[in-house]
N, C-alpha and C positions, 0 to 999 in steps of 0.2 A: 678477390677472394675471400675478403672479410665477409662481403653481401653474401656469398654463397654459404659460407659457414654459420652465418645468422639465420639463413634459410633452413638450413640443417637442423640447428637448434629448435627453431620453432616448429617444424615438422614433427621432431620426436616428441617435443612437449605435448601436442596436438594428439598423437600416437598414443602416448601414456596416458593421457587424459581419457580418451576414447576408450581404454581398455578399463579403467577403474571407475569412471563417471559415465553410468549409462542411465536409461530412462528411470528404473527403480531407485537409484541412488539421487537423481534430481526430485523426484517426488517425494524422497524421504527428508532430503535436506530442506527443501522449501516448507514442508509441514512442519518441521522442526522448528524453524526460523519464524513462521506464523504465529505458532503456538506460543514461542518464547516472548515475542513482540506484544502479542494481544492478550495473552492469557486465558485463551478459551480455546476448546477444541476445533481442530480443523481438519477437513476430509478433502483430499483431492483424487479425482477420479483416474486421470491418466496424465502423463508427461512423455514428451517426444523431444529427442535430441537430434538435430541435424547437424552433424560435424562438417558437412561440405560447407553449409551457409554459415555454422557456428552460430545458431539460436536453438532455444528452446521452447516447446510450446506446451503450456498445462492448459488442461480441459477440466471444466465444472469443479471448480474448488467452492466448498461450502464451509463458511464461518459460523459457527454455532454461537447463541447469546451468552453472555455472562452468566455466571454460576446463578442460580435461583430463578432464570427465566427459561420458559420452553422455547422449542423452534430455533431457527437459524436467523442470523441477522443479516447475511449477504450472501447471495449467488454469484459468482463469478465465473461465466463460462468460458471465458478467454483471458488467458494472461500469457502474452508473448514476449520474449526476453532475448534481444539480440547481444550477445555478448562479445566484448572485445578480449580475446584469448591472450594477446600479445601483452596485456597490462598485467596479466597474473605473473609474470617474469619481473616484473617492477613490484611484486606484491601488493597490487591495487586490484580492487575490483570495480571495473569500469563497464558500464551497457552504454552501447550506441543509442538503443531507444528499447523503453517497455511500453507495451500496449496494454491497457487493463480495460477489460469490459465487464462493467456492473450491471448485469441484467435485472437483478431486483434486490434491492435495500429494504428491509423492514426496522422502521425507526419506532422505538415504543417509550412514552412517558409513563415511569412507574408511579405507584401509590405515593412514594415519598418525594415525586417531583422530578428525580433524576431521568435523563435520557439513558437508554441501555448503551448508546455508542460512548457516552461519559464513564462508564463503567469498566471499559476495556482497560487492560494493563498499560496500554501505550499512552493514556491520556492521565494516567494516574500520577500524584506528587506534582502536579504543576506542570505537567508536558515535559518536551524533551529539552528545551532550552534552560530553564533554571530549576534547580532541585530544592530550592528554599531551605538551604544549609543542610540538607540530606545528602548522603552518599549519593554520587550521579550514577544512574541505571545504566546496564550494559545496553547498547544498542548498536546493530549492525551498520557500519558505514560504508557508502558505495558512491559511485559516481554515475549519474545518468543524463545524458545529453540532451534526450527528450522523453517526457513522459506523456503518453497518449492515452487520453481518458475518454471512455465512453459510459454514460449513466442512462440505464433504460428506465424502469418504473420502480415506483417506490411507494410504500404503504406507512400510512402514521396510525399508532394506535395510543389512544389517551385513557390510561386508568387512574390517574391522578384526580380527576373530576368527579362529581356526584353521579353522572351517567357516562359510562365508558362509551366510547365511540371510535371507530375506523373510519380512514379516508385513504382513497389511491390517488397516485400523481405520475403523470407522465413526465420525466424529467428533460427529456429531448435534448441532451447534452450529447454531441456526437464528435467523437475524435478531436477535444480539445487538447491543445499541445502547451505543455510547461516544461520550461528549459533548465537545465543544471540543478537538477533536483539531488540533494547530498544524503539523505536518510530516510530510512523506512518509516520514520515518525512523520517526515513530511509528506509521504505518498497517502498514508491514511488520514491526514490533517486536511489535504486539498480534496480527498473523497468526502470526508464529513464537511468540510466548509461547502463545497458546490453543492451537494445534496441537500442540506437544511436551509440553503439560500434559495435553490429551486423549489422547494416545498414550502416556502415561506414561513419557516418556523424560527425565524431568528429570534424573535421575541420569547418565544417559549425556551429557546435554548439558553438566552441569557448569558451568565458568565462564560459559558462553554464556548461560544464562538469567540468572545472575546479573547480567550485563553489560547485558541487555536491562531486568532491574529498576530498575537503577542509572539508565539513561538516561532511562526513563520516570518515574521519581521525581524527577529533576532537571530534565527538559524542562519547558516552559511547560505543555504538554499534561496532564502527570500533577498538576499542582497545580488543575486545573479540576476543578468538582463532577461528582463520579459515576465518573471513570475510574479511580483508585486502587481505588475500593471494589470495583468490577466486576472489575479484573484482579488484585487480591491480596487480596480478601476472602474 
């Protein structure tokens, strides 16, 4: 009897969520979260909720460059989210998996020597692990069993030297899996780390990559099985 009652409650929860949480709402929520986290304009072409399989597919996410820079920083044609609905009853946001396909990433070095990635809001004030005595910034927390990352192509534009130049890269990172990711900050740090390393920009990034390493090492995510070995092994 208890199992039947639990099933009824779960079914009612799904029905209520299906009524109030539809494609437009999913698109609006993700747009708001990304804008708040990154501090830049974000546009999402479409979102589709599958309540039978309990997953969400976002298509064509464009992340603009930080203020003062033209164009977009990243094009994500696919973001697939497998949501654990039952965790919401326990006031937890839990994803069994999140698949991110970054088809194009545009990294640029500005005249002052900074990378456009480092100007994102999520990387300000020393990253997500330490606030250096300042008030800790708000950050959405969630649980992700598996983060599946694909990186396609990237371009690097350098405007800091006497002669500006641009170079293209094929990152060739296909469905790399990271386990037990805990924050949105970790997701963007993993993407930045992998992209800059694949592009061979570790030396140019300098302290920015060191800061990412420290954040991941001291965050809850980096202490979980599998993450550090894949990132720093």
